[in-house]
C-alpha positions in Angstrom: -27.5 55.4 -64.3 -28.5 53.7 -61.1 -26.4 54.5 -58.0 -25.4 52.3 -55.1 -22.6 51.1 -52.9 -20.9 47.7 -52.7 -20.0 46.4 -49.3 -18.0 43.5 -48.5 -15.6 42.0 -45.9 -12.5 41.4 -48.2 -11.7 38.2 -46.4 -15.2 36.7 -45.8 -15.8 33.0 -46.6 -12.1 31.8 -46.7 -11.2 33.8 -49.7 -10.1 37.2 -50.9 -13.0 39.1 -52.5 -11.3 42.0 -53.8 -10.7 41.0 -57.4 -14.0 39.4 -57.7 -15.8 42.6 -56.5 -13.8 45.0 -58.9 -15.0 42.7 -61.7 -18.5 42.8 -60.5 -18.4 46.6 -60.3 -17.1 46.7 -63.9 -20.0 44.3 -65.1 -22.6 46.4 -63.3 -21.5 49.6 -64.8 -21.9 48.3 -68.4 -25.4 47.4 -67.4 -26.3 50.9 -66.0 -25.5 50.6 -62.2 -22.7 52.5 -60.7 -21.4 50.9 -57.4 -18.9 52.5 -55.1 -16.2 50.0 -53.9 -16.7 50.1 -50.2 -14.7 47.3 -48.3 -15.0 46.9 -44.6 -12.2 46.5 -42.2 -13.5 46.2 -38.8 -16.9 45.5 -36.9 -19.4 48.3 -37.3 -17.9 49.6 -40.7 -20.7 48.5 -42.7 -23.3 50.4 -40.5 -21.1 53.6 -40.7 -20.5 53.4 -44.5 -24.2 53.1 -45.3 -24.9 56.0 -42.9 -22.4 58.1 -44.6 -23.6 57.5 -48.4 -27.3 57.5 -47.6 -27.8 61.2 -47.5 -26.2 61.4 -51.1 -29.0 59.4 -52.6 -28.7 55.6 -53.3 -30.9 53.2 -55.3 -29.6 50.2 -53.5 -27.0 48.7 -51.1 -25.3 45.6 -52.3 -23.6 43.4 -49.5 -21.3 40.5 -50.3 -20.4 38.7 -47.1 -21.9 36.7 -44.3 -25.1 37.4 -42.3 -23.2 39.6 -39.9 -22.2 42.0 -42.6 -25.7 42.0 -44.1 -27.0 42.9 -40.5 -24.6 45.6 -39.9 -25.6 47.2 -43.4 -29.2 46.8 -42.4 -28.6 48.9 -39.2 -27.3 51.7 -41.2 -30.3 52.1 -43.2 -32.4 53.7 -40.2 -36.0 52.9 -41.7 -35.0 54.0 -45.2 -36.7 52.1 -48.1 -33.3 51.7 -50.0 -33.2 47.8 -50.6 -30.3 45.5 -49.8 -29.0 43.1 -52.4 -27.5 40.1 -50.7 -24.5 38.5 -52.6 -23.6 35.5 -50.3 -20.0 35.4 -49.5 -19.5 34.5 -45.8 -19.2 31.4 -43.8 -22.9 31.0 -43.5 -25.6 32.6 -45.6 -28.7 32.0 -43.7 -30.7 35.1 -44.8 -30.1 34.0 -48.5 -31.3 30.6 -47.8 -34.4 31.9 -46.0 -35.4 34.3 -48.8 -34.6 32.1 -51.8 -31.7 34.0 -52.8 -29.0 32.0 -55.0 -26.2 31.2 -52.9 -23.7 31.6 -56.1 -22.4 34.9 -56.9 -23.6 35.0 -60.4 -27.2 34.1 -59.5 -27.2 36.5 -56.7 -25.8 39.2 -58.8 -28.6 39.1 -61.4 -30.8 40.3 -58.5 -29.1 43.7 -58.5 -31.1 44.7 -61.6 -33.8 41.9 -61.6 -34.7 41.4 -58.1 -37.8 42.7 -56.4 -38.1 44.2 -53.0 -39.4 42.1 -50.1 -40.2 44.1 -46.9 -38.9 42.3 -43.7 -39.8 43.1 -40.0 -36.4 43.1 -38.1 -36.3 42.2 -34.4 -34.5 44.6 -31.9 -32.4 43.5 -29.1 -31.8 46.3 -26.7 -32.2 48.6 -29.7 -29.9 46.7 -31.9 -31.5 45.4 -35.1 -31.4 41.8 -36.1 -32.9 40.1 -39.1 -32.3 36.6 -38.1 -32.0 35.7 -34.4 -30.8 37.0 -30.8 -29.4 33.8 -29.2 -28.5 33.6 -25.4 -26.4 30.9 -24.4 -23.5 28.5 -25.7 -23.6 29.7 -29.4 -23.0 33.3 -28.4 -20.1 32.3 -26.0 -18.7 30.2 -29.0 -18.9 33.1 -31.4 -17.3 35.5 -28.8 -14.3 33.0 -28.0 -13.6 31.9 -31.5 -10.4 32.8 -33.1 -11.4 35.1 -36.0 -8.2 34.4 -37.9 -8.9 30.9 -38.1 -12.5 31.5 -39.0 -11.3 33.5 -42.1 -9.0 30.8 -42.9 -11.0 27.7 -42.4 -14.5 28.8 -42.5 -17.1 26.7 -40.7 -14.4 24.2 -39.9 -12.8 26.7 -37.4 -15.9 26.8 -35.2 -15.7 23.1 -34.2 -12.8 23.2 -31.7 -14.3 26.2 -30.0 -17.7 24.7 -30.1 -16.5 21.4 -28.4 -14.5 22.9 -25.8 -17.3 25.4 -24.8 -20.0 22.4 -25.0 -18.4 20.6 -22.2 -18.0 23.7 -20.0 -21.5 24.9 -20.4 -23.1 25.6 -16.9 -26.7 25.5 -18.1 -27.3 28.9 -16.5 -30.9 29.4 -15.3 -32.7 31.8 -17.5 -35.7 33.8 -17.1 -37.6 34.4 -20.3 -40.6 36.7 -20.2 -42.8 36.7 -23.3 -45.6 39.2 -23.3 -45.7 38.8 -19.6 -45.7 35.0 -19.4 -42.7 33.6 -17.7 -40.8 30.5 -18.9 -37.6 28.9 -17.5 -34.8 28.0 -19.8 -31.0 27.2 -19.8 -30.8 28.2 -23.4 -33.0 30.3 -25.6 -33.0 31.9 -29.2 -35.3 34.7 -30.1 -35.8 34.0 -34.2 -37.1 35.8 -37.2 -36.4 32.8 -39.4 -36.7 29.1 -39.7 -33.1 28.3 -40.3 -30.2 28.2 -37.9 -26.3 28.1 -38.8 -26.9 27.2 -42.5 -29.5 24.5 -43.2 -30.5 23.5 -39.7 -34.1 24.2 -38.7 -34.9 25.9 -35.4 -38.3 27.5 -35.6 -40.4 25.9 -38.4 -43.1 28.5 -38.3 -40.9 31.7 -38.2 -41.2 34.3 -40.9 -39.0 37.3 -41.3 -42.1 39.6 -42.1 -44.1 38.4 -39.1 -45.3 40.7 -36.4 -44.3 38.1 -33.8 -41.2 36.4 -32.5 -40.5 32.9 -32.3 -38.5 31.9 -29.1 -37.0 28.4 -29.0 -36.8 27.5 -25.5 -34.5 24.7 -24.0 -34.8 23.8 -20.3 -32.6 20.8 -19.4 -29.2 20.6 -17.7 -28.2 17.3 -19.3 -25.3 17.3 -21.8 -26.8 14.3 -23.7 -30.1 16.2 -24.2 -28.0 19.4 -25.1 -26.1 17.4 -27.8 -29.4 15.7 -29.1 -31.1 19.4 -29.2 -28.2 20.4 -31.8 -28.2 17.1 -33.8 -31.9 17.3 -34.2 -31.7 21.0 -35.5 -29.1 20.1 -37.8 -31.1 17.3 -39.2 -33.5 19.8 -40.6 -36.7 18.0 -39.6 -37.4 20.1 -36.2 -37.2 16.8 -34.3 -36.1 18.9 -31.3 -39.6 20.2 -31.2 -41.6 16.9 -32.0 -39.7 14.9 -29.2 -40.2 17.6 -26.4 -36.5 18.6 -26.1 -37.5 22.1 -26.8 -40.5 24.3 -27.5 -41.5 27.3 -29.3 -43.3 30.4 -27.6 -44.5 33.4 -29.6 -44.8 37.0 -28.7 -44.0 40.5 -29.4 -41.8 41.7 -26.4 -39.4 39.3 -24.8 -37.1 39.9 -22.0 -34.4 37.5 -20.9 -32.2 37.5 -17.7 -30.1 35.2 -15.9 -31.1 34.0 -12.3 -27.7 32.9 -11.4 -25.9 36.3 -11.0 -23.3 36.2 -13.8 -24.3 37.7 -17.2 -24.9 35.3 -20.2 -23.3 35.9 -23.5 -25.8 37.1 -26.3 -25.2 37.0 -30.2 -27.2 39.1 -32.7 -27.2 37.6 -36.0 -24.2 35.4 -35.4 -22.1 37.9 -33.6 -21.6 38.0 -29.7 -22.4 41.8 -29.1 -23.9 41.8 -25.6 -24.9 40.0 -22.4 -28.1 39.3 -20.2 -30.3 41.0 -19.5 -31.9 41.9 -22.9 -35.1 42.8 -24.3 -36.3 42.0 -27.7 -39.2 43.2 -29.7 -40.5 43.3 -33.3 -39.7 46.7 -35.0 -42.2 49.1 -36.4 -39.7 49.8 -39.2 -38.9 47.2 -42.3 -35.9 46.4 -44.3 -36.4 45.7 -47.8 -34.3 42.9 -49.4 -34.0 42.1 -53.1 -35.4 38.6 -53.9 -36.2 36.5 -57.1 -39.2 37.5 -58.9 -42.0 34.9 -58.1 -42.0 32.0 -60.5 
């Protein structure tokens, strides 16, 4: 009998997951995998739960929820080779999309026993692990200002009122982005480990979660029209924001970002607004193993 824990945000993705998770636990027990039912109730819970169970011996950590919950679970592994099984159940599931993990629960559940581990190289923002991105600017502010109760009830639709109001208030703060010593100017920047952003959008087409370098998308305009076009081009999924020169990608191992206008700027890590500038990002020496479908 293999042993693991099942972490999930009970109200992620606009639905109550408790009944579905209990049924999943029963199915897996019959298949030889004993999962501890471990719902989260507050930010940071997933990290604390993983840390508490890790010394007891685990074969895997299953996470049903959004990218933020998966990221928190990864923070609790602390360099362990215990794999994470991603069961998409949140508002956005960018990591699943990036790794080819089925976005339906039944398809993803099969990976609990049939998946193969893929080693990812997480980034670190001021010591906080991230699997996807560290974003400096409007998206972090939106996530920090958004009503979480609305998000639980309405999903992605709840983001729009906050996004629209903050878009027209954006001050285009002057940012200094230093990448391996080379200085870039920006008004919005995202340090990325993956190609996708906010679902199916494309932000950094060459980014890879197992790469030894970070991909930094840099936007340095002060026009609302160009800002709107940036997000429209990313949403189209063809990297038009890079082809038409609205933004560009820089690569490096060590990145520091600070504001030149005095007031700190919000920073999100894997979709959660957790800090403000200045920040320092780097590629970690550790790895996080995630179960993915077998090749072919």
